[in-house]
C-alpha positions in Angstrom: 28.7 63.6 -1.4 25.4 63.0 0.2 26.9 61.6 3.5 29.1 64.7 4.0 26.3 67.0 3.2 24.0 65.3 5.8 26.8 65.4 8.4 27.3 69.1 7.9 23.6 69.7 8.1 23.4 68.0 11.5 26.5 69.6 12.8 25.2 73.0 11.8 22.3 72.7 14.2 19.7 72.9 11.5 17.9 69.8 12.8 17.6 71.4 16.2 15.9 74.4 14.6 13.4 72.1 12.9 12.7 69.9 16.0 13.1 72.4 18.8 12.8 71.8 22.5 9.2 72.8 22.6 8.3 69.9 20.4 10.5 67.4 22.3 8.7 68.4 25.5 5.4 67.2 23.9 6.6 63.5 24.0 4.6 62.0 26.8 5.8 58.3 26.5 8.5 56.9 28.8 11.8 57.5 27.1 15.3 56.3 27.4 18.1 58.2 25.8 21.0 56.1 24.5 24.0 58.0 23.2 27.5 57.1 21.9 30.2 58.8 23.9 32.3 59.4 20.7 29.4 60.8 18.6 31.1 63.1 16.1 27.8 64.6 14.9 25.9 65.5 18.1 27.7 66.1 21.3 27.0 64.0 24.4 25.7 67.1 26.2 22.7 67.0 23.8 21.7 63.6 25.4 21.5 65.3 28.8 19.5 68.2 27.3 17.0 65.6 25.9 16.8 64.1 29.4 15.9 67.5 30.8 13.3 68.2 28.1 11.6 64.9 27.9 8.7 64.7 30.3 9.1 61.1 31.3 12.8 60.4 30.6 14.1 57.5 32.7 17.7 58.6 32.0 20.7 58.7 29.7 22.7 55.6 29.0 26.1 56.2 27.5 27.7 53.7 25.1 31.5 54.0 25.5 33.5 54.2 22.3 30.4 54.4 20.1 29.7 57.1 17.6 26.4 58.4 16.2 25.0 54.9 15.7 25.6 53.1 19.0 23.1 50.4 18.0 25.4 49.5 15.2 28.7 50.2 16.9 28.0 48.2 20.1 24.6 46.5 19.8 25.1 44.2 22.8 25.4 47.2 25.1 22.4 48.9 23.6 20.4 45.8 23.8 21.2 45.5 27.5 20.0 49.0 28.1 16.8 48.4 26.2 16.1 45.2 28.2 16.5 47.2 31.4 14.2 49.8 30.1 
């Protein structure tokens, strides 16, 4: 259904072609990247690519055992990271 189609779209890299690195580099606000270590849609390595591309990235925070929605999978850990940020 719709969920499976969206998942395949993200896995195919189509989103990356629409929002390429040159656009990500335009973000000038301080940024924290929070990523689930078990994300089955986008690999953890993408988090570190965002860190390299964002002008004012303060870092990557990994949420162990979380998937593509770490704020839902492990909200307490994400909230702690946001409070530190």
